N, CA and C of each residue as an Amber inpcrd file, in Angstrom:
protein
   480
  -6.0060000  64.7920000  -0.1900000  -5.0660000  63.7470000  -0.5240000
  -3.9670000  63.6560000   0.5520000  -3.5380000  62.4350000   1.0070000
  -2.5530000  62.2110000   1.9830000  -1.1750000  62.6230000   1.5040000
  -0.4370000  63.4370000   2.2380000   0.8990000  63.9200000   1.8930000
   1.8600000  62.8670000   1.7910000   1.6900000  61.6730000   2.5380000
   2.5780000  60.6330000   2.4270000   2.5160000  59.6990000   1.2890000
   1.3640000  59.7480000   0.6140000   1.1470000  58.8530000  -0.5140000
   1.8690000  59.4440000  -1.7810000   2.4400000  58.6130000  -2.5090000
   3.1200000  59.0790000  -3.8450000   2.0930000  58.6810000  -4.9320000
   1.8940000  59.6770000  -5.7130000   0.9260000  59.4230000  -6.8200000
   1.7220000  58.7980000  -8.0260000   1.6890000  57.4720000  -8.2670000
   2.3450000  56.8400000  -9.2860000   1.4160000  56.0970000 -10.2220000
   1.6400000  56.0430000 -11.4530000   1.0290000  55.2920000 -12.4630000
   1.6770000  53.8870000 -12.4480000   1.1780000  52.9610000 -11.5740000
   1.7710000  51.6250000 -11.3840000   1.7470000  50.7710000 -12.6800000
   1.0400000  51.1860000 -13.6180000   0.9450000  50.3340000 -14.8460000
   2.1390000  50.4500000 -15.7650000   3.0160000  51.5430000 -15.4710000
   4.1970000  51.7210000 -16.2200000   5.5100000  51.6820000 -15.4510000
   5.4130000  51.2390000 -14.2010000   6.6600000  51.1610000 -13.3950000
   6.6800000  49.9380000 -12.6540000   7.9500000  49.4800000 -12.3410000
   8.1890000  48.2980000 -11.4970000   8.1850000  48.7800000  -9.9800000
   7.5020000  48.1210000  -9.1350000   7.5960000  48.4880000  -7.7450000
   8.5210000  47.5380000  -6.9080000   9.0100000  46.4890000  -7.5730000
   9.9340000  45.6090000  -6.9740000  11.2170000  45.5980000  -7.8200000
  12.2890000  46.0680000  -7.1670000  13.6760000  46.0060000  -7.8510000
  14.1910000  44.5690000  -8.0430000  14.9810000  44.3950000  -9.0790000
  15.5430000  43.0120000  -9.3360000  16.2680000  42.4200000  -8.2060000
  16.9150000  43.2450000  -7.4550000  17.6860000  42.7590000  -6.2670000
  16.8800000  42.6880000  -4.8990000  15.5450000  42.9780000  -5.0120000
  14.7120000  42.9640000  -3.8090000  14.4040000  41.4730000  -3.3990000
  14.2760000  41.2990000  -2.1720000  13.9290000  39.9620000  -1.6160000
  12.5670000  39.5510000  -2.1470000  11.7300000  40.3550000  -2.7230000
  10.4970000  40.0600000  -3.2630000  10.5830000  39.6360000  -4.7770000
  11.7070000  39.7030000  -5.3610000  11.9080000  39.2980000  -6.7620000
  11.4640000  37.7450000  -6.8260000  10.7400000  37.4510000  -7.8830000
  10.2360000  36.0420000  -8.0070000  11.4350000  35.0140000  -8.1800000
  12.5490000  35.4630000  -8.8540000  13.6740000  34.6070000  -8.9970000
  14.3810000  34.2860000  -7.7370000  14.0630000  34.9840000  -6.5810000
  14.6980000  34.7510000  -5.3160000  13.8510000  33.9060000  -4.4560000
  12.6730000  33.5800000  -4.8570000  11.7050000  32.8820000  -4.0180000
  11.9380000  31.2830000  -4.0430000  12.3690000  30.7520000  -2.9020000
  12.5400000  29.3730000  -2.9180000  11.1380000  28.7340000  -3.0860000
  10.1130000  29.2470000  -2.5320000   8.7800000  28.6720000  -2.6480000
   8.3700000  28.5560000  -4.1090000   8.7040000  29.4640000  -4.9270000
   8.3810000  29.4830000  -6.3040000   9.1940000  28.3750000  -7.0240000
  10.4980000  28.1780000  -6.7340000  11.3160000  27.1160000  -7.3280000
  10.6850000  25.7130000  -6.9710000  10.2850000  25.5730000  -5.7110000
   9.7970000  24.3620000  -5.2650000   8.4520000  24.0480000  -5.9180000
   7.5210000  25.0950000  -6.0060000   6.3060000  24.9960000  -6.6610000
   6.3830000  24.6270000  -8.1460000   7.3230000  25.3860000  -8.8230000
   7.5370000  25.0690000 -10.2530000   8.0850000  23.6980000 -10.5090000
   8.9840000  23.2820000  -9.6210000   9.5590000  21.9210000  -9.8500000
   8.5460000  20.8460000  -9.4600000   7.7330000  21.0370000  -8.4440000
   6.7310000  20.0330000  -8.1850000   5.7770000  19.9430000  -9.3500000
   5.3170000  21.0210000  -9.9140000   4.5290000  20.9100000 -11.1010000
   5.1790000  20.1420000 -12.3390000   6.3900000  20.4410000 -12.4640000
   7.1780000  19.7970000 -13.5940000   7.2470000  18.3600000 -13.3000000
   7.5280000  17.9460000 -12.0960000   7.5890000  16.5850000 -11.6720000
   6.2720000  15.8730000 -12.0080000   5.1790000  16.3460000 -11.4890000
   3.8630000  15.7980000 -11.8920000   3.5960000  15.6940000 -13.3820000
   3.9850000  16.6620000 -14.1400000   3.8160000  16.6950000 -15.5530000
   4.6790000  15.4840000 -16.1500000   5.9530000  15.3900000 -15.6510000
   6.7740000  14.3800000 -16.1600000   6.3110000  12.8600000 -15.8450000
   5.6510000  12.7510000 -14.7130000   5.0730000  11.5020000 -14.3920000
   3.8580000  11.1230000 -15.2050000   3.1290000  12.1670000 -15.6550000
   1.8310000  11.9330000 -16.2940000   1.8030000  10.7890000 -17.4430000
   2.7130000  11.0100000 -18.3940000   2.6650000  10.0660000 -19.5100000
   3.0530000   8.5730000 -19.0320000   3.9420000   8.5740000 -18.1060000
   4.4290000   7.3160000 -17.5340000   3.2290000   6.5120000 -16.7730000
   2.6240000   7.4300000 -16.0100000   1.4680000   6.7260000 -15.2140000
   0.1640000   6.4560000 -16.0020000   0.0520000   7.1200000 -17.1170000
  -1.0750000   6.9640000 -17.9980000  -1.1530000   5.4980000 -18.4260000
  -0.0080000   4.8570000 -18.6440000  -0.0080000   3.4980000 -19.0780000
  -0.5210000   2.5370000 -17.9610000  -0.4940000   2.9950000 -16.6670000
  -0.9520000   2.2500000 -15.4900000  -2.3760000   2.7370000 -15.0970000
  -2.8440000   3.7100000 -15.8450000  -4.1920000   4.2360000 -15.5970000
  -4.2740000   4.8830000 -14.1160000  -3.1370000   5.5180000 -13.6970000
  -3.0590000   6.1390000 -12.4520000  -2.6390000   7.6430000 -12.6070000
  -3.2350000   8.4870000 -11.6280000  -2.8320000   9.8770000 -11.5020000
  -1.6320000   9.8280000 -10.5320000  -1.0140000  10.9320000 -10.4680000
   0.2230000  11.0860000  -9.5240000  -0.2400000  10.7700000  -8.0780000
  -1.3200000  11.3540000  -7.5240000  -1.6930000  11.1000000  -6.1780000
  -2.0570000   9.5920000  -5.9770000  -2.7500000   9.0520000  -6.9110000
  -3.0970000   7.6130000  -6.8620000  -1.7970000   6.7280000  -6.7980000
  -0.8280000   7.1360000  -7.6270000   0.4220000   6.4210000  -7.6360000
   1.1480000   6.5060000  -6.2450000   1.1010000   7.5610000  -5.5670000
   1.6750000   7.6980000  -4.2050000   0.9160000   6.7700000  -3.2680000
  -0.4130000   6.7290000  -3.3600000  -1.2020000   5.8170000  -2.4840000
  -0.7220000   4.4120000  -2.7380000  -0.5690000   4.0080000  -4.0720000
  -0.2010000   2.6620000  -4.3610000   1.2510000   2.3720000  -3.8870000
   2.0980000   3.2730000  -3.9290000   3.4520000   3.0710000  -3.4450000
   3.4390000   2.6830000  -1.8310000   2.6360000   3.4420000  -1.2100000
   2.5350000   3.1190000   0.2300000   1.9070000   1.7290000   0.4910000
   0.8920000   1.4650000  -0.3260000   0.1520000   0.1800000  -0.1430000
   1.0820000  -1.0520000  -0.5560000   1.8950000  -0.8680000  -1.5210000
   2.7680000  -2.0050000  -2.0160000   3.7220000  -2.2830000  -0.7760000
   4.0310000  -1.4310000   0.0150000   4.8300000  -1.6470000   1.2120000
   4.0950000  -1.9970000   2.5170000   2.8940000  -1.4070000   2.5850000
   2.0590000  -1.4770000   3.7730000   0.6260000  -2.0410000   3.4560000
   0.5050000  -3.1470000   2.8280000  -0.7820000  -3.7860000   2.5560000
  -1.5520000  -3.9380000   3.8190000  -2.7580000  -3.4190000   3.8910000
  -3.5880000  -3.5420000   5.0980000  -3.5300000  -2.3830000   6.0740000
  -2.8490000  -1.3620000   5.6080000  -2.7090000  -0.0790000   6.4620000
  -4.0850000   0.5020000   6.6060000  -4.2780000   1.1770000   7.6210000
  -5.5890000   1.8940000   7.8390000  -5.4690000   3.3790000   7.2510000
  -6.6430000   3.9540000   6.9730000  -6.7390000   5.2090000   6.2790000
  -5.9380000   6.2820000   7.0320000  -6.1130000   6.3090000   8.3550000
  -5.4450000   7.3700000   9.1400000  -3.8870000   7.3190000   9.0430000
  -3.3490000   6.0640000   9.0530000  -1.8610000   5.9160000   8.9370000
  -1.4590000   6.3360000   7.5230000  -2.3430000   5.9030000   6.5330000
  -1.9580000   6.2980000   5.2300000  -2.0310000   7.8090000   4.9870000
  -2.8930000   8.4500000   5.5860000  -2.9550000   9.9160000   5.4900000
  -1.7440000  10.6520000   6.2240000  -1.2790000   9.9260000   7.2910000
  -0.1000000  10.5690000   7.9900000   1.1810000  10.3340000   7.2060000
   1.3240000   9.1860000   6.5190000   2.4770000   8.9480000   5.6220000
   2.4870000   9.9450000   4.4680000   1.3420000  10.1530000   3.7940000
   1.1110000  10.9740000   2.6090000   0.9310000  12.4970000   2.9430000
   0.7040000  12.8240000   4.1890000   0.4750000  14.1730000   4.6170000
  -0.8530000  14.6300000   3.9230000  -1.8420000  13.8340000   3.9390000
  -3.1740000  14.0660000   3.4330000  -4.2270000  13.8830000   4.4050000
  -5.2560000  14.7550000   4.4030000  -6.3770000  14.5410000   5.4090000
  -7.4680000  13.6500000   4.7030000  -8.3570000  13.0500000   5.6110000
  -9.2390000  12.0740000   5.0150000 -10.1490000  12.6640000   3.9950000
 -10.4380000  13.9810000   3.9530000 -11.2780000  14.5580000   3.0020000
 -10.6330000  14.5170000   1.6170000  -9.2670000  14.5150000   1.5440000
  -8.5900000  14.3370000   0.2610000  -8.3820000  12.9240000  -0.0510000
  -8.0650000  12.1570000   0.9380000  -7.7450000  10.7010000   0.7030000
  -8.9950000   9.8410000   0.2930000 -10.0610000  10.1370000   0.8990000
 -11.2950000   9.2110000   0.7370000 -11.6510000   9.2050000  -0.8450000
 -11.7620000  10.4410000  -1.5610000 -12.0440000  10.2040000  -2.9850000
 -11.0080000   9.5150000  -3.7800000  -9.7190000   9.6610000  -3.3010000
  -8.5910000   8.9580000  -4.0120000  -8.8010000   7.3780000  -3.8340000
  -9.1820000   6.9800000  -2.6150000  -9.3110000   5.6180000  -2.3630000
 -10.5720000   5.0630000  -3.0070000 -11.5890000   5.8320000  -3.1280000
 -12.7950000   5.3970000  -3.7700000 -12.6140000   5.1320000  -5.3280000
 -11.7860000   6.0330000  -5.8530000 -11.4500000   5.9890000  -7.2430000
 -10.5840000   4.7950000  -7.5500000  -9.6310000   4.4810000  -6.6900000
  -8.7810000   3.2890000  -6.7840000  -9.6100000   2.0090000  -6.6180000
 -10.5570000   2.0900000  -5.6770000 -11.3980000   0.9550000  -5.4550000
 -12.2990000   0.6650000  -6.7160000 -12.6860000   1.6880000  -7.3420000
 -13.5510000   1.5120000  -8.5120000 -12.7030000   0.9930000  -9.6910000
 -11.3650000   1.2430000  -9.5920000 -10.4260000   0.5410000 -10.6570000
 -10.0580000  -0.8600000 -10.2130000 -10.5550000  -1.3020000  -9.1080000
 -10.3590000  -2.6000000  -8.4870000  -8.8780000  -2.9530000  -8.3110000
  -8.1890000  -1.8810000  -7.8090000  -6.7260000  -2.2070000  -7.3530000
  -6.6100000  -2.2910000  -5.8340000  -7.7210000  -1.9300000  -5.1710000
  -7.6740000  -2.0680000  -3.7470000  -9.1420000  -2.2340000  -3.2110000
  -9.1800000  -2.6800000  -1.9920000 -10.5650000  -2.7600000  -1.2390000
 -10.3130000  -2.0210000   0.0620000 -11.4730000  -1.4110000   0.5460000
 -11.5080000  -0.8890000   1.8830000 -12.4260000  -1.7300000   2.7340000
 -11.9440000  -2.1040000   3.9860000 -12.6970000  -2.9330000   4.8400000
 -12.7170000  -2.3280000   6.1690000 -13.7040000  -2.7610000   6.9520000
 -13.8100000  -2.3420000   8.3420000 -12.7360000  -3.0950000   9.0840000
 -12.1880000  -2.4420000  10.1350000 -11.1850000  -3.1030000  10.9750000
 -11.7710000  -4.2300000  11.7950000 -11.1010000  -5.3010000  11.9590000
 -11.5970000  -6.3950000  12.7090000 -11.7680000  -6.0910000  14.2380000
 -10.8530000  -5.2960000  14.7850000 -10.9170000  -4.9310000  16.1750000
 -11.8260000  -3.6320000  16.4600000 -11.9020000  -2.8290000  15.4200000
 -12.5800000  -1.5380000  15.5840000 -13.2450000  -1.2600000  14.2860000
 -14.5810000  -1.3250000  14.2390000 -15.3070000  -1.1010000  12.9910000
 -15.2530000   0.3230000  12.4780000 -14.8420000   1.2170000  13.3080000
 -14.7440000   2.6730000  12.8900000 -13.4590000   2.7960000  12.0420000
 -12.5740000   1.8490000  12.1560000 -11.2560000   1.9320000  11.3780000
 -11.4430000   1.3090000   9.9510000 -10.9980000   1.9960000   9.0150000
 -11.0820000   1.4670000   7.5870000  -9.6090000   1.0500000   7.2700000
  -9.5580000  -0.1860000   6.8090000  -8.1890000  -0.7650000   6.3730000
  -8.2580000  -0.9710000   4.8140000  -7.0470000  -0.8190000   4.2400000
  -6.9590000  -0.7580000   2.8080000  -6.0910000  -2.0770000   2.4020000
  -6.6280000  -2.8270000   1.5170000  -5.8810000  -3.9720000   1.0430000
  -5.8380000  -4.0150000  -0.4510000  -4.7030000  -4.4580000  -0.9820000
  -4.4900000  -4.5220000  -2.4100000  -5.3210000  -5.7150000  -2.9430000
  -5.8480000  -5.5640000  -4.0300000  -6.3380000  -6.6840000  -4.7700000
  -5.2820000  -7.3630000  -5.5390000  -5.6770000  -8.4730000  -6.2000000
  -4.6500000  -9.1230000  -7.1090000  -4.2290000  -8.1740000  -8.1730000
  -5.1530000  -7.4080000  -8.7030000  -4.8810000  -6.5090000  -9.7860000
  -3.9490000  -5.3590000  -9.2070000  -4.0980000  -5.0070000  -8.0470000
  -3.2240000  -4.0020000  -7.3650000  -1.8290000  -4.4950000  -7.1190000
  -1.7390000  -5.7640000  -6.7790000  -0.4340000  -6.3900000  -6.6040000
   0.2790000  -6.5070000  -7.9910000  -0.5300000  -6.8570000  -9.0650000
   0.1140000  -6.9840000 -10.3120000   0.5450000  -5.6560000 -10.8920000
  -0.1680000  -4.6130000 -10.4170000   0.2400000  -3.2740000 -10.9690000
   1.6300000  -2.8180000 -10.4720000   2.0970000  -3.3780000  -9.4620000
   3.4060000  -3.0940000  -8.9220000   4.4980000  -3.5360000  -9.8310000
   4.2270000  -4.7210000 -10.4970000   5.1580000  -5.2500000 -11.4800000
   5.3730000  -4.2270000 -12.5970000   4.2960000  -3.5880000 -13.0850000
   4.3080000  -2.6360000 -14.1920000   4.9740000  -1.3340000 -13.6830000
   4.9750000  -1.0810000 -12.4370000   5.4040000   0.2510000 -11.8990000
   6.8870000   0.1110000 -11.5960000   7.5660000  -1.0270000 -11.5690000
   8.8810000  -1.1890000 -11.1520000   9.7990000  -0.3360000 -11.9430000
   9.5940000   0.0380000 -13.1630000  10.5180000   0.8050000 -14.0000000
  10.3220000   2.3370000 -13.8680000   9.2780000   2.6030000 -13.2040000
   9.0280000   4.2090000 -13.0350000  10.1770000   4.9570000 -12.3800000
  10.7700000   4.5250000 -11.3020000  11.7350000   5.3570000 -10.6850000
  12.9780000   5.4860000 -11.6800000  13.3720000   4.4910000 -12.3840000
  14.4600000   4.6930000 -13.3370000  14.1060000   5.4810000 -14.5260000
  12.8620000   5.4760000 -14.9690000  12.4480000   6.3280000 -15.9940000
  12.4970000   7.8880000 -15.5970000  12.1520000   8.1420000 -14.3620000
  12.1040000   9.4210000 -13.8620000  13.4760000   9.9440000 -13.5560000
  14.4150000   8.9900000 -13.2120000  15.7660000   9.3630000 -12.9700000
  16.3910000   9.7520000 -14.3740000  16.1080000   9.0810000 -15.3600000
  16.5240000   9.4750000 -16.7120000  15.9790000  10.8040000 -17.1830000
  14.6820000  11.0620000 -16.7900000  14.1480000  12.3930000 -17.1850000
  14.8100000  13.5510000 -16.4020000  15.2240000  13.2650000 -15.1850000
  15.7350000  14.2970000 -14.3290000  17.1560000  14.7460000 -14.7740000
  17.9420000  13.9190000 -15.5020000  19.2330000  14.2520000 -15.9640000
  20.1660000  14.8830000 -14.8860000  20.0910000  14.3020000 -13.7140000
  20.9190000  14.6600000 -12.5700000  21.5250000  13.4570000 -12.0100000
  22.6960000  13.5050000 -11.4500000  23.2110000  12.3100000 -10.6770000
  22.3540000  11.9360000  -9.5180000  22.2840000  10.6420000  -9.2720000
  21.4030000  10.1040000  -8.2360000  21.8410000  10.8200000  -6.8390000
  23.0830000  10.9700000  -6.6370000  23.5740000  11.4630000  -5.2400000
  23.1300000  12.9030000  -5.2250000  23.0720000  13.7020000  -6.3200000
  22.4320000  15.0820000  -6.2400000  21.0750000  15.1430000  -5.8970000
  20.2890000  14.1060000  -6.5780000  18.8290000  14.0940000  -6.2600000
  18.5990000  13.6060000  -4.8230000  19.3740000  12.6400000  -4.3810000
  19.2330000  12.3620000  -2.9370000  19.5010000  13.3910000  -1.9540000
  20.4120000  14.2310000  -2.2430000  20.7660000  15.3320000  -1.4320000
  19.6340000  16.3830000  -1.4560000  19.1860000  16.5580000  -2.6380000
  17.9510000  17.5160000  -2.7280000  16.7230000  16.9890000  -1.9960000
  16.4850000  15.6960000  -2.0900000  15.3770000  15.0690000  -1.3260000
  15.5230000  15.2680000   0.1690000  16.7330000  14.9660000   0.6710000
  17.0670000  15.0890000   2.0940000  16.8900000  16.5370000   2.5530000
  17.2220000  17.5240000   1.7040000  16.9950000  19.0020000   2.0940000
  15.5850000  19.3000000   2.0790000  14.7800000  18.7960000   1.1230000
  13.4150000  18.9620000   1.1510000  12.6710000  18.3420000   2.3500000
  13.1630000  17.1790000   2.6760000  12.5810000  16.4810000   3.8230000
  12.8420000  17.3060000   5.1890000  14.0240000  17.7790000   5.1970000
  14.4020000  18.5800000   6.4970000  13.5220000  19.9270000   6.4460000
  13.3960000  20.4990000   5.2790000  12.6080000  21.7630000   5.1730000
  11.1390000  21.4560000   5.5340000  10.6080000  20.3760000   5.0770000
   9.2490000  19.9950000   5.4420000   9.1420000  19.8310000   6.9750000
  10.0180000  19.0960000   7.5360000   9.9720000  18.8660000   8.9840000
  10.0060000  20.2360000   9.7410000  10.8980000  21.0500000   9.3600000
  11.0710000  22.4370000   9.9640000   9.8190000  23.2470000   9.8990000
   9.1960000  23.2520000   8.7230000   8.0020000  24.0530000   8.4050000
   6.7270000  23.4580000   9.0600000   6.7720000  22.1030000   9.4670000
   5.6880000  21.4930000  10.0210000   5.7190000  21.4850000  11.5630000
   6.7860000  21.9560000  12.1800000   6.8860000  21.9530000  13.6040000
   5.8110000  22.9120000  14.0920000   5.2340000  22.4910000  15.2390000
   4.2300000  23.3030000  15.8860000   4.6660000  24.1360000  17.0410000
């Protein structure tokens, strides 16, 4: 047996002290992860009325502002690769809220256009931000400061 190893029954003792940097309550990543999950759960009943999942809703938000965007640009905005984005787009196309077309100048490029149903869906979605603000129960200025901090953190962690 190695002299440097301590023989402990780890099933009955804590190996991380409460004041340790490894304590779960000190992990920013855990707070962000838990909050992201709570946000998606809060959106679920609201989006159910539109027959959208949260990722589909994000796609539609981008399309409502950028109708005719190509798949690559959409992926850059949403920070999603084409392997994740393509099934989302196919599902939305099957719901008849968008169409995917070959680019006029380059057939390798896929452009995404809203259908009439997709445009009309925006009208139903207009109240979603306000509903989520009510669920958050925090002042708008506090939420915007939090968003700006998350955006800066994302940029810093995404630097190469």
